[in-house]
C-alpha positions as CSV (number, residue, x, y, z in Angstrom):
1,M,-20.6,1.1,-3.7
2,D,-19.2,-1.6,-5.7
3,K,-19.8,0.7,-8.7
4,Y,-17.6,3.5,-7.2
5,F,-15.0,1.1,-6.2
6,N,-14.8,-0.7,-9.5
7,L,-14.5,2.7,-11.3
8,Y,-11.7,3.8,-8.9
9,R,-10.0,0.4,-9.4
10,E,-10.2,0.8,-13.2
11,M,-9.0,4.4,-13.2
12,I,-5.9,3.8,-11.0
13,S,-5.0,0.6,-12.9
14,L,-4.3,2.7,-16.0
15,R,-1.5,4.5,-14.2
16,G,1.1,1.8,-14.4
17,L,1.3,1.2,-10.7
18,S,2.8,-2.0,-9.1
19,D,0.5,-4.7,-7.9
20,L,1.1,-4.0,-4.4
21,T,0.5,-0.3,-4.6
22,L,-2.9,-1.0,-6.4
23,K,-4.0,-3.5,-3.7
24,S,-2.9,-0.8,-1.1
25,Y,-4.8,1.8,-2.6
26,C,-7.9,-0.4,-3.1
27,T,-7.8,-1.2,0.6
28,Y,-7.7,2.6,1.4
29,I,-10.8,3.5,-1.0
30,R,-12.7,0.5,0.2
31,S,-12.3,1.6,3.8
32,Y,-13.5,5.2,2.9
33,L,-16.5,3.8,0.8
34,D,-17.6,1.5,3.7
35,Y,-17.3,4.5,5.9
36,L,-19.6,6.6,3.6
37,Q,-22.1,3.6,3.3
38,N,-22.2,2.4,6.9
39,I,-21.6,5.7,9.0
40,L,-22.7,8.5,6.8
41,K,-25.2,6.8,4.6
42,K,-24.2,8.8,1.5
43,N,-22.8,8.2,-2.0
44,P,-19.5,9.8,-2.7
45,E,-20.9,12.6,-4.8
46,D,-23.0,13.7,-1.7
47,V,-20.3,14.1,0.8
48,S,-19.2,17.6,1.9
49,W,-15.7,18.8,2.1
50,Q,-16.2,19.1,5.9
51,E,-17.4,15.4,6.1
52,L,-14.2,14.3,4.2
53,R,-12.2,16.4,6.4
54,D,-13.8,14.8,9.5
55,Y,-13.1,11.3,7.9
56,I,-9.2,12.2,7.6
57,R,-9.2,13.7,11.1
58,R,-10.8,10.4,12.2
59,I,-8.2,8.5,10.5
60,Q,-5.5,10.6,11.9
61,I,-6.7,9.9,15.5
62,I,-6.7,6.1,14.8
63,L,-3.4,6.2,13.7
64,S,-2.1,8.3,16.5
65,L,-3.7,5.7,19.0
66,I,-2.1,2.9,17.1
67,Q,1.2,4.7,17.5
68,T,0.7,5.3,21.2
69,I,-0.3,1.8,21.8
70,S,2.7,0.5,19.9
71,L,5.2,2.5,21.9
72,F,3.7,1.6,25.2
73,A,4.0,-2.3,24.1
74,Q,7.6,-1.6,23.1
75,F,8.4,0.1,26.7
76,F,6.7,-2.8,28.5
77,H,8.4,-5.5,26.4
78,A,11.8,-3.7,27.1
79,L,11.4,-4.2,30.8
């Protein structure tokens, strides 16, 4: 997966993005590539659209849980 990551990093570095944005994008793509390698056991070119949608849905669920936990923590902290 390092080959894909390095290719992606090289491609986005040509866009003139800030260092912080590059770091953020690289974090996200690394997470996706890790998911492909460790969960799906596939290379990016072998992933179907449905598998990509499933990954995005998985991330949405995780973010929703984090938001819910954060709201509960704020509520209980305010008590």
